[in-house]
Structures are given as C-alpha cells and as structure tokens.
N, C-alpha and C positions, 0 to 999 in steps of 0.2 A: 481558538476553535475546535472544538470538539464530536464526534456524532451524536453525544447525547444533547449538545445544546441545538443541533440541527433537527427541528421539530417535525418537517414535513416531509412527505414519503418522496416528493418531486419539486424542484425548482426549474423555473423557466430560463432561459439564457439572458434575461435582464434583470432577475434577482438576483444571478449571480456575479454576471457584472456590477452591481453596484456592491453586493457584498465588500468585492477586492476593488471596488473603483479605478474600472477598467472599463474600454468601450469593450461592446459585446461581440465584437469582429475578432476580437483578440481571442475572446473565450471560442468562437469558433473554429481560431486558428489553431488553438492546443489543441482541443479537440480532434482537427486532421492532423496533427503531429505529435499526437502522445498516444499510443496503444491503450494505454492505462483509463483513458477518459472513454467512458462507455454509455452515455446517454442514450434513453428511450426516444425513439422520435416518435411521434404520432401522425396519425393521416395528413397534418396539413405537414407535415414536415418540420415541425416545431421542437428542438431538442427540450428535452425533459431531464436533469439531472438528480441523480440518487445523493444522499448524503454520502456518501463514500465517493462518488465523482466530485462531490463540492471540497472532501477532504484532500482528493487526489490536486485537485487546482490550486487547493493552498500553497501544497506542498511546492508544486512546479512554480507560484507563484515566490515563494518564500527562495527556489533556488536561483528563478531568473530576474526576478526585480530587484530582491534584497541583496542575496550573497553575488550577483552578477555573473551567473552561471551562462556559458553557452548553452542555443535549446540539445545541441548534441550532449554535454556536459551533465546536462539537466536530466535528459534520455538515461543516459549510465547510471547518474546517480538513482534513478527509481528502480532502475532494474536489479542493482547492487542490492536495495534493501528491502527486493523483494527477494532477492536470493539468502540474504541474510539472514531472513526471518527466520526463527524457529519452530520447528513444530511443538505443538502442545503437546505436552506429556501427561497423562493422567497419573495420578496418584500410585495406581495398582500396574500400568506401566510404570511406573519407576520404583518400585519392587520388586517386580520382576527381572528389572535389568541390572539391579544392585543383587540379587539372588544367583544370576547368572555369572555377574564379574566373580564375585565371592567362589564358585564355583571355578571357574578358568583360573582364577588365584591358587585357588588348593590344588589343581592338578598341574600349574605349573612348578609350584613347590615342592609337590613329587616328582615331578621330573627332574627339576635340581639337585637332589636329593639322590637321586640314581644314579 
C-alpha cells in the first residue's frame, strides 16, 4: 500500500480497521499510543484518518503484528525513521554544495603547500 493507492482524503476508523483486519479498538489504542497518528476528529468525535495516517498505521502494524516489536520498540523505530529521513536537496543546492566543497578543497591544498 502506498499513498497513491489511497484515493480518499479521509478514512473512517471502520475502513482503516478493515484494511488491516483488526478491531477498531486497536486502531483507537494505537492512535493514543503513537504521536505520529493525527486523525482529524469531527464534531461527533469520529476519527478521520488521512492517507499519511493510514501509511503510519501500516508501518505500526508491520512492526508490531508481523515483526513482533513491542510498542516501545515500534515507537523507537518510527522516531528513528523520521530522524534518518534525509532532507531533499534541489539540483541547484547540489551544485552550490559541490562548488563550496571545491573552494574549501582549494584553500586546504594551498594551506598544505605553505
């Protein structure tokens, strides 16, 4: 499942629980336990999950149900993934970084020669 396959803007807790074949109570529990799940809550108090929330739940399901992580282990793993996610660098930024590194290299070579 990826974000492109999730076509709706919001999914109800019933729809999400059906996707993963778990009880809605487990989805509610995970919502309380994991800060990364941030559904919109309507006036009735119903949780409406975005595609991003569904992908986060998929990752939690994979960690806990498939790989056997504890909840604490899953929390750490999710936080680590966020910390490791590299910042996107545009092509222009990439060229600027290379130019700066080449300038630094030239200065270091000049210093070494003295």
